[in-house]
MARRO-479605 format. One record per residue (C-alpha): z, x negated, y negated. Coordinates in nm, 2 decimals. Example, Ala and Ser with C-alpha at 12.3 -4.5 7.8 and 13.67 -1.06 7.14 Angstrom:
      z      x      y
   0.78  -1.23   0.45
   0.71  -1.37   0.11
END
This chain:
      z      x      y
   0.00   0.00   0.00
  -0.10  -0.13  -0.34
   0.22  -0.08  -0.54
   0.16  -0.01  -0.91
   0.39  -0.18  -1.16
   0.62   0.05  -1.36
   0.59   0.07  -1.73
   0.78  -0.21  -1.92
   0.88   0.01  -2.21
   1.04   0.35  -2.24
   0.80   0.65  -2.23
   0.72   0.80  -2.57
   0.93   1.10  -2.67
   0.78   1.44  -2.59
   0.70   1.62  -2.91
   0.43   1.84  -3.08
   0.24   1.52  -3.15
   0.27   1.40  -2.79
   0.21   1.63  -2.49
   0.10   1.42  -2.19
   0.02   1.73  -1.98
  -0.26   1.82  -2.22
  -0.59   1.68  -2.08
  -0.73   1.62  -2.43
  -0.50   1.31  -2.45
  -0.65   1.14  -2.14
  -1.00   1.26  -2.22
  -1.00   1.09  -2.55
  -0.83   0.77  -2.41
  -1.07   0.73  -2.11
  -1.38   0.90  -2.24
  -1.38   1.14  -1.94
  -1.15   1.36  -1.75
  -0.93   1.15  -1.51
  -0.64   1.24  -1.29
  -0.32   1.19  -1.49
  -0.10   1.47  -1.35
  -0.01   1.58  -1.00
   0.17   1.91  -0.92
   0.36   1.97  -0.59
   0.42   2.30  -0.42
   0.75   2.22  -0.24
   0.84   2.57  -0.12
   0.70   2.92  -0.06
   1.05   3.07  -0.08
   1.19   3.26  -0.38
   1.48   3.49  -0.45
   1.27   3.70  -0.69
   0.94   3.88  -0.67
   0.81   3.90  -1.03
   0.53   4.13  -1.11
   0.34   3.86  -1.30
   0.39   3.58  -1.05
   0.08   3.36  -1.01
   0.18   3.26  -0.66
   0.32   3.59  -0.54
   0.08   3.64  -0.25
   0.18   3.31  -0.10
   0.56   3.37  -0.10
   0.72   3.40   0.24
   1.07   3.47   0.39
   1.06   3.15   0.60
   0.85   2.84   0.62
   0.77   2.54   0.84
   0.83   2.18   0.81
   0.71   1.98   0.51
   0.50   1.67   0.54
   0.69   1.34   0.53
   0.77   1.25   0.16
   0.64   0.90   0.22
   0.29   1.04   0.27
   0.30   1.19  -0.08
   0.46   0.88  -0.24
   0.19   0.66  -0.09
  -0.08   0.88  -0.23
   0.09   0.88  -0.58
   0.09   0.50  -0.57
  -0.29   0.51  -0.55
  -0.33   0.73  -0.86
  -0.44   0.48  -1.12
  -0.37   0.67  -1.44
  -0.08   0.89  -1.34
   0.13   1.00  -1.64
   0.31   1.32  -1.53
   0.42   1.51  -1.22
   0.52   1.88  -1.19
   0.72   2.05  -0.91
   0.67   2.42  -0.84
   0.70   2.68  -0.57
   0.83   2.95  -0.50
   1.16   2.86  -0.64
   1.19   2.48  -0.59
   1.57   2.49  -0.61
   1.60   2.76  -0.35
   1.73   2.53  -0.08
   1.98   2.26  -0.14
   1.81   2.04   0.12
   1.48   2.05  -0.07
   1.66   1.94  -0.39
   1.83   1.65  -0.22
   1.55   1.53   0.02
   1.24   1.61  -0.18
   1.29   1.69  -0.55
   1.54   1.42  -0.64
   1.34   1.14  -0.47
   1.02   1.25  -0.64
   1.20   1.26  -0.98
   1.35   0.91  -0.91
   1.01   0.78  -0.83
   0.87   0.92  -1.15
   1.15   0.77  -1.35
   1.11   0.43  -1.20
   0.74   0.44  -1.26
   0.78   0.55  -1.62
   0.60   0.89  -1.59
   0.71   1.23  -1.71
   0.83   1.51  -1.49
   0.87   1.89  -1.50
   1.01   2.15  -1.27
   0.93   2.52  -1.27
   1.24   2.72  -1.19
   1.39   3.06  -1.26
   1.73   2.89  -1.32
   1.92   3.14  -1.11
   2.05   2.89  -0.85
   2.39   2.73  -0.86
   2.44   2.49  -1.15
   2.53   2.20  -0.92
   2.17   2.19  -0.79
   2.03   2.15  -1.15
   2.30   1.90  -1.24
   2.16   1.65  -0.99
   1.84   1.64  -1.19
   1.99   1.55  -1.53
   1.94   1.17  -1.49
   1.57   1.21  -1.40
   1.40   1.52  -1.52
   1.21   1.55  -1.85
   1.13   1.92  -1.87
   1.29   2.22  -1.71
   1.03   2.49  -1.74
   1.14   2.85  -1.70
   0.97   3.19  -1.74
   1.14   3.43  -1.98
   0.98   3.77  -2.05
   1.28   3.99  -2.12
   1.49   4.14  -2.40
   1.78   4.24  -2.17
   1.90   4.26  -1.81
   1.71   4.58  -1.75
   1.38   4.41  -1.83
   1.48   4.13  -1.59
   1.56   4.38  -1.32
   1.24   4.57  -1.36
   1.01   4.28  -1.39
   1.18   4.02  -1.17
   1.19   4.24  -0.86
   0.89   4.46  -0.90
   0.73   4.34  -0.58
   1.04   4.30  -0.37
   0.93   4.58  -0.13
   1.29   4.71  -0.13
   1.55   4.83  -0.38
   1.74   4.56  -0.56
   2.08   4.67  -0.71
   2.09   4.65  -1.09
   2.43   4.47  -1.09
   2.28   4.20  -0.86
   1.99   4.15  -1.09
   2.23   4.13  -1.39
   2.43   3.85  -1.22
   2.11   3.65  -1.18
   2.01   3.72  -1.54
   2.34   3.60  -1.67
   2.33   3.29  -1.44
   1.99   3.20  -1.58
   2.11   3.22  -1.94
   2.43   3.03  -1.87
   2.24   2.76  -1.68
   2.00   2.72  -1.96
   2.27   2.68  -2.22
   2.47   2.43  -2.01
   2.17   2.22  -1.92
   2.05   2.21  -2.28
   2.40   2.11  -2.39
   2.39   1.83  -2.12
   2.07   1.69  -2.26
   1.79   1.86  -2.06
   1.48   1.99  -2.24
   1.45   2.36  -2.16
   1.10   2.49  -2.22
   1.09   2.87  -2.18
   0.75   3.03  -2.12
   0.67   3.39  -2.22
   0.36   3.57  -2.08
   0.17   3.78  -2.33
   0.11   4.09  -2.13
   0.14   4.47  -2.15
   0.52   4.46  -2.14
   0.58   4.17  -2.39
   0.31   4.18  -2.65
   0.52   4.40  -2.89
   0.85   4.22  -2.82
   0.76   3.85  -2.87
   0.97   3.79  -3.18
   1.28   3.94  -3.01
   1.21   3.73  -2.69
   1.17   3.42  -2.91
   1.52   3.47  -3.06
   1.68   3.51  -2.72
   1.51   3.20  -2.60
   1.66   3.00  -2.88
   2.00   3.15  -2.81
   1.97   3.01  -2.46
   1.93   2.66  -2.60
   1.56   2.61  -2.53
   1.40   2.34  -2.74
   1.04   2.46  -2.68
   0.89   2.81  -2.65
   0.57   2.83  -2.45
   0.34   3.13  -2.49
   0.06   3.19  -2.24
  -0.15   3.51  -2.18
  -0.11   3.67  -1.84
  -0.43   3.67  -1.64
  -0.51   3.89  -1.34
  -0.42   3.66  -1.05
  -0.22   3.73  -0.73
   0.05   4.00  -0.79
  -0.07   4.04  -1.15
  -0.42   4.14  -1.04
  -0.36   4.52  -1.07
  -0.16   4.51  -1.40
  -0.31   4.63  -1.73
  -0.51   4.37  -1.92
  -0.46   4.33  -2.29
  -0.75   4.34  -2.52
  -0.83   4.04  -2.73
  -0.73   4.23  -3.04
  -0.39   4.32  -2.89
  -0.34   3.95  -2.81
  -0.43   3.83  -3.16
  -0.19   4.09  -3.31
   0.09   3.98  -3.08
   0.05   3.61  -3.18
   0.04   3.68  -3.55
   0.36   3.89  -3.52
   0.53   3.60  -3.34
   0.42   3.35  -3.59
   0.55   3.57  -3.87
   0.90   3.57  -3.73
   0.94   3.25  -3.53
   1.17   2.96  -3.61
   0.94   2.70  -3.77
   1.17   2.41  -3.66
   1.12   2.49  -3.29
   0.82   2.36  -3.10
   0.58   2.65  -3.01
   0.33   2.56  -2.74
   0.05   2.80  -2.68
  -0.16   2.75  -2.37
  -0.47   2.90  -2.20
  -0.55   3.11  -2.51
  -0.88   3.30  -2.49
  -0.97   3.20  -2.85
  -1.20   2.91  -2.93
  -1.32   2.72  -3.23
  -1.68   2.80  -3.13
  -1.62   3.18  -3.17
  -1.84   3.37  -3.40
  -1.56   3.62  -3.47
  -1.39   3.60  -3.80
  -1.06   3.72  -3.66
  -1.06   3.44  -3.40
  -1.13   3.18  -3.67
  -0.85   3.32  -3.89
  -0.60   3.30  -3.60
  -0.70   2.95  -3.50
  -0.69   2.83  -3.86
  -0.34   2.97  -3.90
  -0.22   2.81  -3.58
  -0.36   2.47  -3.68
  -0.18   2.49  -4.01
   0.16   2.61  -3.88
   0.45   2.36  -3.85
   0.54   2.26  -3.49
   0.27   2.48  -3.33
   0.04   2.32  -3.06
  -0.24   2.46  -2.85
  -0.25   2.30  -2.50
  -0.57   2.28  -2.31
  -0.53   2.39  -1.94
  -0.44   2.09  -1.73
  -0.56   2.25  -1.40
  -0.88   2.08  -1.29
  -0.91   1.88  -1.61
  -0.64   1.62  -1.55
  -0.42   1.78  -1.28
  -0.44   1.89  -0.92
  -0.18   2.07  -0.70
  -0.08   1.94  -0.36
   0.07   2.17  -0.10
   0.35   1.97   0.05
   0.33   2.16   0.38
  -0.04   2.12   0.46
  -0.15   1.83   0.23
  -0.42   2.06   0.09
  -0.53   1.98  -0.26
  -0.61   2.27  -0.50
  -0.73   2.28  -0.86
  -0.44   2.52  -0.95
  -0.11   2.61  -0.80
  -0.20   2.98  -0.75
  -0.49   2.88  -0.52
  -0.74   3.15  -0.60
  -0.99   2.87  -0.55
  -1.00   2.72  -0.20
  -0.86   2.38  -0.12
  -1.11   2.10  -0.19
  -0.95   1.81  -0.02
  -0.64   1.69   0.18
  -0.42   1.39   0.13
  -0.43   1.32   0.50
  -0.76   1.15   0.48
  -0.85   1.12   0.10
  -0.71   0.95  -0.21
  -0.62   1.19  -0.49
  -0.84   1.01  -0.73
  -1.14   1.05  -0.50
  -1.07   1.42  -0.45
  -1.05   1.47  -0.82
  -1.38   1.28  -0.88
  -1.55   1.50  -0.62
  -1.41   1.82  -0.80
  -1.53   1.69  -1.14
  -1.88   1.58  -1.04
  -1.98   1.80  -0.75
  -1.79   2.13  -0.74
  -2.01   2.42  -0.88
  -1.70   2.60  -1.02
  -1.60   2.30  -1.23
  -1.95   2.27  -1.37
  -1.93   2.63  -1.49
  -1.66   2.55  -1.75
  -1.67   2.18  -1.79
  -1.72   2.16  -2.16
  -1.55   1.96  -2.44
  -1.54   1.97  -2.82
  -1.37   1.67  -2.98
  -1.38   1.82  -3.33
  -1.18   2.11  -3.21
  -0.97   1.92  -2.96
  -1.08   2.18  -2.70
  -1.16   2.14  -2.33
  -1.31   2.49  -2.31
  -1.18   2.80  -2.11
  -1.04   2.78  -1.77
  -1.20   2.98  -1.49
  -0.96   3.28  -1.53
  -1.03   3.31  -1.90
  -1.40   3.27  -1.86
  -1.42   3.53  -1.59
  -1.20   3.78  -1.76
  -1.32   3.77  -2.12
  -1.64   3.57  -2.13
  -1.84   3.63  -1.81
  -2.17   3.60  -1.98
  -2.10   3.31  -2.22
  -2.22   2.95  -2.16
  -1.96   2.76  -2.36
  -2.15   2.43  -2.31
  -2.42   2.56  -2.55
  -2.17   2.64  -2.84
  -2.02   2.43  -3.11
  -1.71   2.46  -3.33
  -1.73   2.65  -3.65
  -1.54   2.60  -3.98
  -1.35   2.29  -3.89
END
């Protein structure tokens, strides 16, 4: 194994001016998309069944053995430009054994190599499990789409298939809030994501305030797209989405980092209302627009099968396996040969835009060839 040397200096602080998960950073650095981020699915177990869950169809009540961790670490050593890792599920913290034997070693590896790390969790597990991550983890990413415990109960267990007592849901809701506050006080960066959907689009300012009360230092906002469990839910119009974002910007705390991702609005749009929204977002203090990492600079690895996907919700079939391929080689094949990637593989340096992801393109712009368009009014 060719062991890569760790960085000799401390990694740059995460901030609105530095987001290593955004593929625009590596694209400008290398002149092309390269693999800088690897995401791991470490479990298909979860104590919740949220109606908007992107991986809901893959959740199970039991699962088999995971591949040896060494296999994954060996493949990570081969990734030449690795800058970030992400850990997802299911609920990654669901089993204490997964925390001790998989997650902590992965985070230690990242720390020693000088790369950034993130975990996606609902924060409802015992605090002792999260406490073990404090020396290593850079970002604790949570999903928060509620204004009270009733919302949490209704949304978080919508696809349980059985009745969930309201008092049980409230206990988890309170645990999530308390864990967020404690972890933030102990120095962990809590990044809370809100989905813009039919439930939340009129409540974003109220949700924003609650997120700050929980100690979160970053509020992420992403539209909900019709994947997995969410495929049958109502779809917001583009006008409803614009209105929701303007309302949030009107009332947000300007000292808090607001990260918007996978928005269906682009600098090449001919619509005046799109240009007005984007101009406002570019001018707002501490507001950033992140390009979608999936397929641009990130792949997802299933830790049970070794299959490699372009996204963690796997609507697109696996296009490689770590058993017999290097991750850099798999990524190059995706970038250069896969027809789905060619469909949306555009880039506008002037706008800092890597184009729509496949979900955005299919939902809102099925007839548009973004590779023929250029930015307007920059």
